[in-house]
N, CA, C and O atoms as a Tripos MOL2 file, in Angstrom:
@<TRIPOS>MOLECULE
protein
  280   279    70     0     0
PROTEIN
NO_CHARGES

@<TRIPOS>ATOM
      1 N         -92.2310   48.6970   -2.0630 N.3       1 ILE1
      2 CA        -94.0000   48.8060   -1.9970 C.3       1 ILE1
      3 C         -94.3110   49.4030   -0.2540 C.2       1 ILE1
      4 O         -93.6540   48.9740    0.6950 O.2       1 ILE1
      5 N         -94.8570   49.9130   -0.1820 N.am      2 ALA2
      6 CA        -95.7320   50.5130    1.0910 C.3       2 ALA2
      7 C         -97.0730   50.1380    1.2560 C.2       2 ALA2
      8 O         -97.8850   51.0500    1.0960 O.2       2 ALA2
      9 N         -97.4930   49.0770    1.5230 N.am      3 ALA3
     10 CA        -99.0830   48.7010    1.4770 C.3       3 ALA3
     11 C         -99.6860   49.4600    2.9560 C.2       3 ALA3
     12 O         -98.9600   49.5530    3.9450 O.2       3 ALA3
     13 N        -100.8170   49.8690    2.9420 N.am      4 MET4
     14 CA       -101.4080   50.3340    4.1040 C.3       4 MET4
     15 C        -102.4110   49.2990    4.3110 C.2       4 MET4
     16 O        -103.0090   48.8180    3.3480 O.2       4 MET4
     17 N        -102.6200   48.9480    5.4360 N.am      5 GLU5
     18 CA       -103.7450   48.2720    5.7760 C.3       5 GLU5
     19 C        -104.7490   48.9370    6.7630 C.2       5 GLU5
     20 O        -104.3300   49.5280    7.7590 O.2       5 GLU5
     21 N        -106.0860   48.8370    6.4800 N.am      6 ASN6
     22 CA       -107.3340   49.5350    7.3020 C.3       6 ASN6
     23 C        -108.0080   48.3510    8.0360 C.2       6 ASN6
     24 O        -108.4890   47.3730    7.4630 O.2       6 ASN6
     25 N        -107.9860   48.5720    9.4780 N.am      7 LEU7
     26 CA       -108.2890   47.5400   10.3950 C.3       7 LEU7
     27 C        -109.5490   48.0700   10.7430 C.2       7 LEU7
     28 O        -109.8030   49.2610   10.5640 O.2       7 LEU7
     29 N        -110.5640   47.0700   11.3520 N.am      8 LEU8
     30 CA       -111.6080   47.4010   11.3040 C.3       8 LEU8
     31 C        -111.6620   48.2880   13.1950 C.2       8 LEU8
     32 O        -112.6950   48.5670   13.8040 O.2       8 LEU8
     33 N        -110.5900   48.4660   13.5580 N.am      9 THR9
     34 CA       -110.5830   49.4610   14.3640 C.3       9 THR9
     35 C        -109.7790   50.3980   13.6230 C.2       9 THR9
     36 O        -109.2090   50.0720   12.5820 O.2       9 THR9
     37 N        -109.6820   52.1270   14.3750 N.am     10 PRO10
     38 CA       -109.4720   53.1980   13.5990 C.3      10 PRO10
     39 C        -107.5760   53.2230   13.3470 C.2      10 PRO10
     40 O        -106.9040   54.2250   13.1010 O.2      10 PRO10
     41 N        -107.2140   52.1870   13.4620 N.am     11 ILE11
     42 CA       -105.4690   51.6630   13.1700 C.3      11 ILE11
     43 C        -105.3070   51.7130   12.1450 C.2      11 ILE11
     44 O        -106.3090   51.3450   11.5330 O.2      11 ILE11
     45 N        -104.0490   52.1600   11.1690 N.am     12 LYS12
     46 CA       -103.9230   51.9120    9.9890 C.3      12 LYS12
     47 C        -102.2850   51.4230   10.4570 C.2      12 LYS12
     48 O        -101.9070   51.7610   11.5790 O.2      12 LYS12
     49 N        -101.4000   50.6710    9.6120 N.am     13 VAL13
     50 CA       -100.2810   50.1810    9.6580 C.3      13 VAL13
     51 C         -99.6930   49.9490    8.3000 C.2      13 VAL13
     52 O        -100.1070   49.1520    7.4570 O.2      13 VAL13
     53 N         -98.5410   50.8620    8.1960 N.am     14 ALA14
     54 CA        -97.8610   50.9200    7.0780 C.3      14 ALA14
     55 C         -96.4210   49.8550    7.0410 C.2      14 ALA14
     56 O         -95.4640   49.8540    7.8160 O.2      14 ALA14
     57 N         -96.6330   49.1580    6.0830 N.am     15 VAL15
     58 CA        -95.0640   48.3950    5.8450 C.3      15 VAL15
     59 C         -94.7850   48.1750    4.5580 C.2      15 VAL15
     60 O         -95.5280   47.9870    3.5940 O.2      15 VAL15
     61 N         -93.2990   48.2350    4.6860 N.am     16 LYS16
     62 CA        -92.4450   48.2550    3.4070 C.3      16 LYS16
     63 C         -92.4200   46.7330    3.1290 C.2      16 LYS16
     64 O         -92.2070   45.7960    3.8980 O.2      16 LYS16
     65 N         -92.8080   46.7700    1.2980 N.am     17 CYS17
     66 CA        -92.4930   44.8900    1.1240 C.3      17 CYS17
     67 C         -92.5990   45.5870   -0.2700 C.2      17 CYS17
     68 O         -93.1390   46.6320   -0.6320 O.2      17 CYS17
     69 N         -91.7770   44.4750   -1.0150 N.am     18 SER18
     70 CA        -91.3750   44.5750   -2.3010 C.3      18 SER18
     71 C         -92.5420   43.9580   -3.4620 C.2      18 SER18
     72 O         -93.4520   43.3420   -2.9080 O.2      18 SER18
     73 N         -92.6160   44.0110   -4.5180 N.am     19 PRO19
     74 CA        -93.6020   43.3010   -5.3730 C.3      19 PRO19
     75 C         -93.5930   41.5150   -5.6790 C.2      19 PRO19
     76 O         -94.5060   40.7570   -6.0070 O.2      19 PRO19
     77 N         -92.0870   41.2670   -5.3970 N.am     20 ASP20
     78 CA        -91.9950   39.7740   -5.1020 C.3      20 ASP20
     79 C         -92.4770   39.3450   -3.7580 C.2      20 ASP20
     80 O         -92.5650   38.1200   -3.6900 O.2      20 ASP20
     81 N         -92.7970   39.9360   -2.7340 N.am     21 ASP21
     82 CA        -93.4540   39.2450   -1.5310 C.3      21 ASP21
     83 C         -94.5740   38.9190   -1.6620 C.2      21 ASP21
     84 O         -95.3250   39.6800   -2.2720 O.2      21 ASP21
     85 N         -95.0850   37.6460   -1.1200 N.am     22 THR22
     86 CA        -96.2710   37.0860   -1.3630 C.3      22 THR22
     87 C         -97.0970   37.7390   -0.3880 C.2      22 THR22
     88 O         -96.5140   38.3510    0.5060 O.2      22 THR22
     89 N         -98.9460   37.7070   -0.4060 N.am     23 ILE23
     90 CA        -99.4480   38.1060    0.8200 C.3      23 ILE23
     91 C         -99.2990   37.3740    1.8470 C.2      23 ILE23
     92 O         -99.6290   38.0700    2.8080 O.2      23 ILE23
     93 N         -98.8740   35.9840    2.3190 N.am     24 GLY24
     94 CA        -98.3110   35.5850    3.4620 C.3      24 GLY24
     95 C         -97.3200   36.3130    4.0500 C.2      24 GLY24
     96 O         -97.3560   36.5630    5.2550 O.2      24 GLY24
     97 N         -96.3370   36.7240    3.2570 N.am     25 ASP25
     98 CA        -95.1870   37.5560    4.0440 C.3      25 ASP25
     99 C         -95.5430   38.9330    4.2110 C.2      25 ASP25
    100 O         -94.7420   39.6120    4.8530 O.2      25 ASP25
    101 N         -96.6020   39.5050    3.7600 N.am     26 LEU26
    102 CA        -97.0540   40.6810    4.0470 C.3      26 LEU26
    103 C         -98.0790   40.8570    5.5600 C.2      26 LEU26
    104 O         -98.2090   41.7540    6.3940 O.2      26 LEU26
    105 N         -98.6840   39.4750    5.3640 N.am     27 LYS27
    106 CA        -99.4320   39.3600    6.6900 C.3      27 LYS27
    107 C         -98.2450   39.1160    7.9260 C.2      27 LYS27
    108 O         -98.5440   39.2540    9.1130 O.2      27 LYS27
    109 N         -97.3840   38.8780    7.6440 N.am     28 LYS28
    110 CA        -96.0490   38.4440    8.8010 C.3      28 LYS28
    111 C         -95.8260   39.8440    9.0330 C.2      28 LYS28
    112 O         -95.6010   39.9440   10.2390 O.2      28 LYS28
    113 N         -95.7800   40.8460    8.5540 N.am     29 LEU29
    114 CA        -95.1280   42.0420    8.5210 C.3      29 LEU29
    115 C         -96.4480   43.0120    9.2460 C.2      29 LEU29
    116 O         -96.2950   44.0000    9.9640 O.2      29 LEU29
    117 N         -97.3880   42.5640    8.9310 N.am     30 ILE30
    118 CA        -98.6950   43.1000    9.5180 C.3      30 ILE30
    119 C         -98.6920   42.5330   11.4520 C.2      30 ILE30
    120 O         -98.9490   43.0690   12.5300 O.2      30 ILE30
    121 N         -98.3180   41.4180   11.0540 N.am     31 ALA31
    122 CA        -98.6200   40.4580   12.0960 C.3      31 ALA31
    123 C         -97.6020   41.1280   13.4840 C.2      31 ALA31
    124 O         -97.8900   41.4330   14.6410 O.2      31 ALA31
    125 N         -96.5390   41.1540   12.8270 N.am     32 ALA32
    126 CA        -95.3410   41.9150   13.7370 C.3      32 ALA32
    127 C         -95.4390   43.0220   14.5740 C.2      32 ALA32
    128 O         -95.0090   43.1300   15.7230 O.2      32 ALA32
    129 N         -96.3510   44.2540   13.5560 N.am     33 GLN33
    130 CA        -96.7050   45.2460   14.4600 C.3      33 GLN33
    131 C         -98.1390   45.3680   14.9600 C.2      33 GLN33
    132 O         -98.5840   46.3710   15.5180 O.2      33 GLN33
    133 N         -98.8780   44.1580   14.6860 N.am     34 THR34
    134 CA       -100.3370   44.3530   15.3730 C.3      34 THR34
    135 C        -100.3090   43.9320   16.4390 C.2      34 THR34
    136 O        -100.8350   44.5450   17.3680 O.2      34 THR34
    137 N         -99.4690   42.3570   16.6590 N.am     35 GLY35
    138 CA        -99.6400   41.4590   17.4640 C.3      35 GLY35
    139 C        -100.8710   40.5650   17.4760 C.2      35 GLY35
    140 O        -101.4430   40.0870   18.4560 O.2      35 GLY35
    141 N        -101.1620   40.4370   16.1740 N.am     36 THR36
    142 CA       -102.2560   39.6300   15.7830 C.3      36 THR36
    143 C        -101.4520   38.3330   15.0340 C.2      36 THR36
    144 O        -100.4850   38.7550   14.4000 O.2      36 THR36
    145 N        -101.5870   37.0990   14.9640 N.am     37 THR37
    146 CA       -100.9870   36.1510   14.3190 C.3      37 THR37
    147 C        -101.5800   35.6930   13.1390 C.2      37 THR37
    148 O        -102.7720   35.4060   13.0380 O.2      37 THR37
    149 N        -100.5020   35.6060   11.9830 N.am     38 PRO38
    150 CA       -100.8820   35.9990   10.3520 C.3      38 PRO38
    151 C        -101.5480   35.1390   10.0890 C.2      38 PRO38
    152 O        -101.8020   35.2880    8.8940 O.2      38 PRO38
    153 N        -102.3960   33.6250   10.7180 N.am     39 GLU39
    154 CA       -103.1940   32.9050   10.3800 C.3      39 GLU39
    155 C        -104.6720   33.7480   10.7140 C.2      39 GLU39
    156 O        -105.7350   33.3650   10.2250 O.2      39 GLU39
    157 N        -104.5920   34.7030   11.4340 N.am     40 LYS40
    158 CA       -105.7030   35.2340   11.6130 C.3      40 LYS40
    159 C        -106.5610   36.6750   10.9290 C.2      40 LYS40
    160 O        -107.6630   37.2230   10.9400 O.2      40 LYS40
    161 N        -105.1590   36.8110   10.3480 N.am     41 ILE41
    162 CA       -105.6560   38.1340    9.0650 C.3      41 ILE41
    163 C        -105.9640   37.7120    7.7140 C.2      41 ILE41
    164 O        -105.2860   37.0620    6.9190 O.2      41 ILE41
    165 N        -107.2970   38.2870    7.5990 N.am     42 GLN42
    166 CA       -107.5420   38.1080    6.1720 C.3      42 GLN42
    167 C        -107.5820   39.6540    5.6220 C.2      42 GLN42
    168 O        -108.1320   40.6320    6.1270 O.2      42 GLN42
    169 N        -106.8090   39.5430    4.4110 N.am     43 LEU43
    170 CA       -106.5650   41.1130    3.6360 C.3      43 LEU43
    171 C        -107.6320   40.6990    2.2720 C.2      43 LEU43
    172 O        -107.6720   39.6450    1.6370 O.2      43 LEU43
    173 N        -108.4890   42.0130    2.1020 N.am     44 LYS44
    174 CA       -109.6200   42.0940    0.7540 C.3      44 LYS44
    175 C        -109.3530   43.1550    0.5920 C.2      44 LYS44
    176 O        -108.8690   43.9720    1.3750 O.2      44 LYS44
    177 N        -109.7090   43.2660   -0.6800 N.am     45 LYS45
    178 CA       -109.7080   44.3920   -1.7380 C.3      45 LYS45
    179 C        -111.4090   44.1590   -2.3580 C.2      45 LYS45
    180 O        -111.7950   43.1570   -2.9600 O.2      45 LYS45
    181 N        -112.3190   45.4870   -1.9840 N.am     46 TRP46
    182 CA       -113.7540   44.9480   -2.4250 C.3      46 TRP46
    183 C        -114.3390   43.3940   -2.0620 C.2      46 TRP46
    184 O        -114.6830   42.9990   -0.9480 O.2      46 TRP46
    185 N        -114.3470   42.7860   -3.0790 N.am     47 TYR47
    186 CA       -115.2110   41.5930   -3.0270 C.3      47 TYR47
    187 C        -113.7960   40.3650   -2.9140 C.2      47 TYR47
    188 O        -114.0460   39.1790   -2.6940 O.2      47 TYR47
    189 N        -112.6850   40.7500   -3.0570 N.am     48 THR48
    190 CA       -111.3160   40.0740   -3.3310 C.3      48 THR48
    191 C        -110.8930   39.7850   -1.9860 C.2      48 THR48
    192 O        -110.7130   40.6520   -1.1310 O.2      48 THR48
    193 N        -110.6660   37.9750   -1.7390 N.am     49 ILE49
    194 CA       -109.8630   38.0330   -0.3540 C.3      49 ILE49
    195 C        -108.5290   37.4020   -1.4190 C.2      49 ILE49
    196 O        -108.4910   36.7370   -2.4540 O.2      49 ILE49
    197 N        -107.3910   38.1130   -0.3870 N.am     50 TYR50
    198 CA       -106.0980   37.8380   -1.3630 C.3      50 TYR50
    199 C        -105.7790   36.6810   -0.7400 C.2      50 TYR50
    200 O        -106.0320   36.5240    0.4540 O.2      50 TYR50
    201 N        -105.0770   35.5730   -1.6200 N.am     51 LYS51
    202 CA       -104.3600   34.3150   -1.3720 C.3      51 LYS51
    203 C        -103.0500   34.4980   -0.4010 C.2      51 LYS51
    204 O        -102.3120   35.4600   -0.6110 O.2      51 LYS51
    205 N        -102.7930   33.6930    0.5300 N.am     52 ASP52
    206 CA       -101.0390   33.7170    1.0310 C.3      52 ASP52
    207 C        -100.5460   33.4010   -0.1110 C.2      52 ASP52
    208 O        -100.3760   34.5420   -0.5420 O.2      52 ASP52
    209 N        -100.0700   32.5050   -1.1980 N.am     53 ALA53
    210 CA        -99.1560   32.4370   -1.8160 C.3      53 ALA53
    211 C         -99.0260   33.0810   -3.2800 C.2      53 ALA53
    212 O         -98.2440   32.7020   -4.1520 O.2      53 ALA53
    213 N         -99.8740   34.0420   -3.3660 N.am     54 ILE54
    214 CA        -99.5730   34.7210   -4.6670 C.3      54 ILE54
    215 C         -98.9020   36.1350   -4.1180 C.2      54 ILE54
    216 O         -98.9950   36.6250   -2.9920 O.2      54 ILE54
    217 N         -98.2590   36.5850   -5.1760 N.am     55 THR55
    218 CA        -97.3910   37.8560   -4.8690 C.3      55 THR55
    219 C         -98.0990   38.9650   -4.7630 C.2      55 THR55
    220 O         -99.3170   38.9400   -4.9360 O.2      55 THR55
    221 N         -97.3600   40.2180   -4.4290 N.am     56 LEU56
    222 CA        -98.1430   41.0000   -4.4240 C.3      56 LEU56
    223 C         -98.1030   41.8940   -6.1320 C.2      56 LEU56
    224 O         -98.9910   42.5230   -6.7070 O.2      56 LEU56
    225 N         -97.0570   41.6690   -6.4270 N.am     57 GLY57
    226 CA        -96.9540   42.0630   -8.1620 C.3      57 GLY57
    227 C         -98.0250   41.2760   -9.1760 C.2      57 GLY57
    228 O         -98.2810   41.5770  -10.3410 O.2      57 GLY57
    229 N         -98.4850   40.3550   -8.5110 N.am     58 ASP58
    230 CA        -99.3770   39.1150   -9.2340 C.3      58 ASP58
    231 C        -100.7050   40.0340   -9.0660 C.2      58 ASP58
    232 O        -101.3950   40.2320  -10.0660 O.2      58 ASP58
    233 N        -101.0230   40.5200   -7.9880 N.am     59 TYR59
    234 CA       -102.0220   41.2040   -7.5090 C.3      59 TYR59
    235 C        -102.1250   42.5750   -7.5580 C.2      59 TYR59
    236 O        -102.8500   43.2740   -6.8500 O.2      59 TYR59
    237 N        -101.2180   43.0020   -8.5980 N.am     60 GLU60
    238 CA       -100.9700   44.4200   -8.9350 C.3      60 GLU60
    239 C        -101.1490   45.3050   -7.7570 C.2      60 GLU60
    240 O        -101.8820   46.2820   -7.9100 O.2      60 GLU60
    241 N        -100.6040   45.1120   -6.6380 N.am     61 ILE61
    242 CA       -100.5720   46.0850   -5.6610 C.3      61 ILE61
    243 C         -99.3880   46.5160   -5.1430 C.2      61 ILE61
    244 O         -98.4080   45.8920   -4.7370 O.2      61 ILE61
    245 N         -99.6590   47.8170   -5.2290 N.am     62 SER62
    246 CA        -98.6100   48.8610   -5.2260 C.3      62 SER62
    247 C         -98.3740   49.8490   -4.0520 C.2      62 SER62
    248 O         -99.0160   49.7340   -3.0080 O.2      62 SER62
    249 N         -97.5510   50.7110   -4.2150 N.am     63 ASP63
    250 CA        -97.0980   51.6690   -3.3880 C.3      63 ASP63
    251 C         -98.3820   52.5620   -2.7510 C.2      63 ASP63
    252 O         -98.9640   53.2600   -3.5820 O.2      63 ASP63
    253 N         -98.7930   52.6050   -1.6210 N.am     64 GLY64
    254 CA        -99.9950   53.6120   -1.0770 C.3      64 GLY64
    255 C        -101.0790   52.8980   -1.0400 C.2      64 GLY64
    256 O        -101.9780   53.3490   -0.3310 O.2      64 GLY64
    257 N        -101.3130   51.6990   -1.7090 N.am     65 MET65
    258 CA       -102.6670   50.7970   -1.5930 C.3      65 MET65
    259 C        -103.1400   50.7290   -0.3800 C.2      65 MET65
    260 O        -102.4680   50.4740    0.6190 O.2      65 MET65
    261 N        -104.3750   50.9650   -0.4130 N.am     66 SER66
    262 CA       -105.2140   50.3380    1.0700 C.3      66 SER66
    263 C        -105.8850   49.0920    0.9160 C.2      66 SER66
    264 O        -106.5870   48.8300   -0.0610 O.2      66 SER66
    265 N        -105.6670   48.2810    1.9210 N.am     67 LEU67
    266 CA       -106.3520   46.9860    1.6480 C.3      67 LEU67
    267 C        -106.9130   46.9220    2.9810 C.2      67 LEU67
    268 O        -106.3990   47.5190    3.9260 O.2      67 LEU67
    269 N        -108.3380   45.9490    3.1150 N.am     68 GLU68
    270 CA       -108.9120   45.8320    4.1870 C.3      68 GLU68
    271 C        -108.1290   44.7730    4.7590 C.2      68 GLU68
    272 O        -107.3610   44.0420    4.1340 O.2      68 GLU68
    273 N        -108.4620   44.7300    6.4270 N.am     69 MET69
    274 CA       -107.5430   43.8350    6.8470 C.3      69 MET69
    275 C        -108.8800   43.1570    8.0570 C.2      69 MET69
    276 O        -109.3080   43.7170    9.0660 O.2      69 MET69
    277 N        -109.1710   42.1500    7.6330 N.am     70 TYR70
    278 CA       -110.3760   41.1730    8.8190 C.3      70 TYR70
    279 C        -109.5000   40.3460    9.9900 C.2      70 TYR70
    280 O        -110.0850   39.6680   10.8350 O.2      70 TYR70
@<TRIPOS>BOND
     1     1     2 1
     2     2     3 1
     3     3     4 2
     4     3     5 am
     5     5     6 1
     6     6     7 1
     7     7     8 2
     8     7     9 am
     9     9    10 1
    10    10    11 1
    11    11    12 2
    12    11    13 am
    13    13    14 1
    14    14    15 1
    15    15    16 2
    16    15    17 am
    17    17    18 1
    18    18    19 1
    19    19    20 2
    20    19    21 am
    21    21    22 1
    22    22    23 1
    23    23    24 2
    24    23    25 am
    25    25    26 1
    26    26    27 1
    27    27    28 2
    28    27    29 am
    29    29    30 1
    30    30    31 1
    31    31    32 2
    32    31    33 am
    33    33    34 1
    34    34    35 1
    35    35    36 2
    36    35    37 am
    37    37    38 1
    38    38    39 1
    39    39    40 2
    40    39    41 am
    41    41    42 1
    42    42    43 1
    43    43    44 2
    44    43    45 am
    45    45    46 1
    46    46    47 1
    47    47    48 2
    48    47    49 am
    49    49    50 1
    50    50    51 1
    51    51    52 2
    52    51    53 am
    53    53    54 1
    54    54    55 1
    55    55    56 2
    56    55    57 am
    57    57    58 1
    58    58    59 1
    59    59    60 2
    60    59    61 am
    61    61    62 1
    62    62    63 1
    63    63    64 2
    64    63    65 am
    65    65    66 1
    66    66    67 1
    67    67    68 2
    68    67    69 am
    69    69    70 1
    70    70    71 1
    71    71    72 2
    72    71    73 am
    73    73    74 1
    74    74    75 1
    75    75    76 2
    76    75    77 am
    77    77    78 1
    78    78    79 1
    79    79    80 2
    80    79    81 am
    81    81    82 1
    82    82    83 1
    83    83    84 2
    84    83    85 am
    85    85    86 1
    86    86    87 1
    87    87    88 2
    88    87    89 am
    89    89    90 1
    90    90    91 1
    91    91    92 2
    92    91    93 am
    93    93    94 1
    94    94    95 1
    95    95    96 2
    96    95    97 am
    97    97    98 1
    98    98    99 1
    99    99   100 2
   100    99   101 am
   101   101   102 1
   102   102   103 1
   103   103   104 2
   104   103   105 am
   105   105   106 1
   106   106   107 1
   107   107   108 2
   108   107   109 am
   109   109   110 1
   110   110   111 1
   111   111   112 2
   112   111   113 am
   113   113   114 1
   114   114   115 1
   115   115   116 2
   116   115   117 am
   117   117   118 1
   118   118   119 1
   119   119   120 2
   120   119   121 am
   121   121   122 1
   122   122   123 1
   123   123   124 2
   124   123   125 am
   125   125   126 1
   126   126   127 1
   127   127   128 2
   128   127   129 am
   129   129   130 1
   130   130   131 1
   131   131   132 2
   132   131   133 am
   133   133   134 1
   134   134   135 1
   135   135   136 2
   136   135   137 am
   137   137   138 1
   138   138   139 1
   139   139   140 2
   140   139   141 am
   141   141   142 1
   142   142   143 1
   143   143   144 2
   144   143   145 am
   145   145   146 1
   146   146   147 1
   147   147   148 2
   148   147   149 am
   149   149   150 1
   150   150   151 1
   151   151   152 2
   152   151   153 am
   153   153   154 1
   154   154   155 1
   155   155   156 2
   156   155   157 am
   157   157   158 1
   158   158   159 1
   159   159   160 2
   160   159   161 am
   161   161   162 1
   162   162   163 1
   163   163   164 2
   164   163   165 am
   165   165   166 1
   166   166   167 1
   167   167   168 2
   168   167   169 am
   169   169   170 1
   170   170   171 1
   171   171   172 2
   172   171   173 am
   173   173   174 1
   174   174   175 1
   175   175   176 2
   176   175   177 am
   177   177   178 1
   178   178   179 1
   179   179   180 2
   180   179   181 am
   181   181   182 1
   182   182   183 1
   183   183   184 2
   184   183   185 am
   185   185   186 1
   186   186   187 1
   187   187   188 2
   188   187   189 am
   189   189   190 1
   190   190   191 1
   191   191   192 2
   192   191   193 am
   193   193   194 1
   194   194   195 1
   195   195   196 2
   196   195   197 am
   197   197   198 1
   198   198   199 1
   199   199   200 2
   200   199   201 am
   201   201   202 1
   202   202   203 1
   203   203   204 2
   204   203   205 am
   205   205   206 1
   206   206   207 1
   207   207   208 2
   208   207   209 am
   209   209   210 1
   210   210   211 1
   211   211   212 2
   212   211   213 am
   213   213   214 1
   214   214   215 1
   215   215   216 2
   216   215   217 am
   217   217   218 1
   218   218   219 1
   219   219   220 2
   220   219   221 am
   221   221   222 1
   222   222   223 1
   223   223   224 2
   224   223   225 am
   225   225   226 1
   226   226   227 1
   227   227   228 2
   228   227   229 am
   229   229   230 1
   230   230   231 1
   231   231   232 2
   232   231   233 am
   233   233   234 1
   234   234   235 1
   235   235   236 2
   236   235   237 am
   237   237   238 1
   238   238   239 1
   239   239   240 2
   240   239   241 am
   241   241   242 1
   242   242   243 1
   243   243   244 2
   244   243   245 am
   245   245   246 1
   246   246   247 1
   247   247   248 2
   248   247   249 am
   249   249   250 1
   250   250   251 1
   251   251   252 2
   252   251   253 am
   253   253   254 1
   254   254   255 1
   255   255   256 2
   256   255   257 am
   257   257   258 1
   258   258   259 1
   259   259   260 2
   260   259   261 am
   261   261   262 1
   262   262   263 1
   263   263   264 2
   264   263   265 am
   265   265   266 1
   266   266   267 1
   267   267   268 2
   268   267   269 am
   269   269   270 1
   270   270   271 1
   271   271   272 2
   272   271   273 am
   273   273   274 1
   274   274   275 1
   275   275   276 2
   276   275   277 am
   277   277   278 1
   278   278   279 1
   279   279   280 2
@<TRIPOS>SUBSTRUCTURE
     1 ILE1         2 RESIDUE 1 A ILE
     2 ALA2         6 RESIDUE 1 A ALA
     3 ALA3        10 RESIDUE 1 A ALA
     4 MET4        14 RESIDUE 1 A MET
     5 GLU5        18 RESIDUE 1 A GLU
     6 ASN6        22 RESIDUE 1 A ASN
     7 LEU7        26 RESIDUE 1 A LEU
     8 LEU8        30 RESIDUE 1 A LEU
     9 THR9        34 RESIDUE 1 A THR
    10 PRO10       38 RESIDUE 1 A PRO
    11 ILE11       42 RESIDUE 1 A ILE
    12 LYS12       46 RESIDUE 1 A LYS
    13 VAL13       50 RESIDUE 1 A VAL
    14 ALA14       54 RESIDUE 1 A ALA
    15 VAL15       58 RESIDUE 1 A VAL
    16 LYS16       62 RESIDUE 1 A LYS
    17 CYS17       66 RESIDUE 1 A CYS
    18 SER18       70 RESIDUE 1 A SER
    19 PRO19       74 RESIDUE 1 A PRO
    20 ASP20       78 RESIDUE 1 A ASP
    21 ASP21       82 RESIDUE 1 A ASP
    22 THR22       86 RESIDUE 1 A THR
    23 ILE23       90 RESIDUE 1 A ILE
    24 GLY24       94 RESIDUE 1 A GLY
    25 ASP25       98 RESIDUE 1 A ASP
    26 LEU26      102 RESIDUE 1 A LEU
    27 LYS27      106 RESIDUE 1 A LYS
    28 LYS28      110 RESIDUE 1 A LYS
    29 LEU29      114 RESIDUE 1 A LEU
    30 ILE30      118 RESIDUE 1 A ILE
    31 ALA31      122 RESIDUE 1 A ALA
    32 ALA32      126 RESIDUE 1 A ALA
    33 GLN33      130 RESIDUE 1 A GLN
    34 THR34      134 RESIDUE 1 A THR
    35 GLY35      138 RESIDUE 1 A GLY
    36 THR36      142 RESIDUE 1 A THR
    37 THR37      146 RESIDUE 1 A THR
    38 PRO38      150 RESIDUE 1 A PRO
    39 GLU39      154 RESIDUE 1 A GLU
    40 LYS40      158 RESIDUE 1 A LYS
    41 ILE41      162 RESIDUE 1 A ILE
    42 GLN42      166 RESIDUE 1 A GLN
    43 LEU43      170 RESIDUE 1 A LEU
    44 LYS44      174 RESIDUE 1 A LYS
    45 LYS45      178 RESIDUE 1 A LYS
    46 TRP46      182 RESIDUE 1 A TRP
    47 TYR47      186 RESIDUE 1 A TYR
    48 THR48      190 RESIDUE 1 A THR
    49 ILE49      194 RESIDUE 1 A ILE
    50 TYR50      198 RESIDUE 1 A TYR
    51 LYS51      202 RESIDUE 1 A LYS
    52 ASP52      206 RESIDUE 1 A ASP
    53 ALA53      210 RESIDUE 1 A ALA
    54 ILE54      214 RESIDUE 1 A ILE
    55 THR55      218 RESIDUE 1 A THR
    56 LEU56      222 RESIDUE 1 A LEU
    57 GLY57      226 RESIDUE 1 A GLY
    58 ASP58      230 RESIDUE 1 A ASP
    59 TYR59      234 RESIDUE 1 A TYR
    60 GLU60      238 RESIDUE 1 A GLU
    61 ILE61      242 RESIDUE 1 A ILE
    62 SER62      246 RESIDUE 1 A SER
    63 ASP63      250 RESIDUE 1 A ASP
    64 GLY64      254 RESIDUE 1 A GLY
    65 MET65      258 RESIDUE 1 A MET
    66 SER66      262 RESIDUE 1 A SER
    67 LEU67      266 RESIDUE 1 A LEU
    68 GLU68      270 RESIDUE 1 A GLU
    69 MET69      274 RESIDUE 1 A MET
    70 TYR70      278 RESIDUE 1 A TYR
C-alpha cells in the first residue's frame, strides 16, 4: 500500500506500507520524510480521525488513497 498524505502545505508524501501496519507505523514513516515528530501528526479523512493502534487494513486504507495530515 502506498498512502499519499496531503499536508496543509502544498507538499505530498508517498510512503510504502502494508495493510498490517498501524496508523502509528504510518505516522513514523511520514515523520521520517517530513522531519515532523510522529506525535504531532494527526491523520484524517473527512471527519474521521485515525487512531494509532488501528491497522490500515481495518480502516480500509488502500493503495493510492489520500489522507489529510494536520
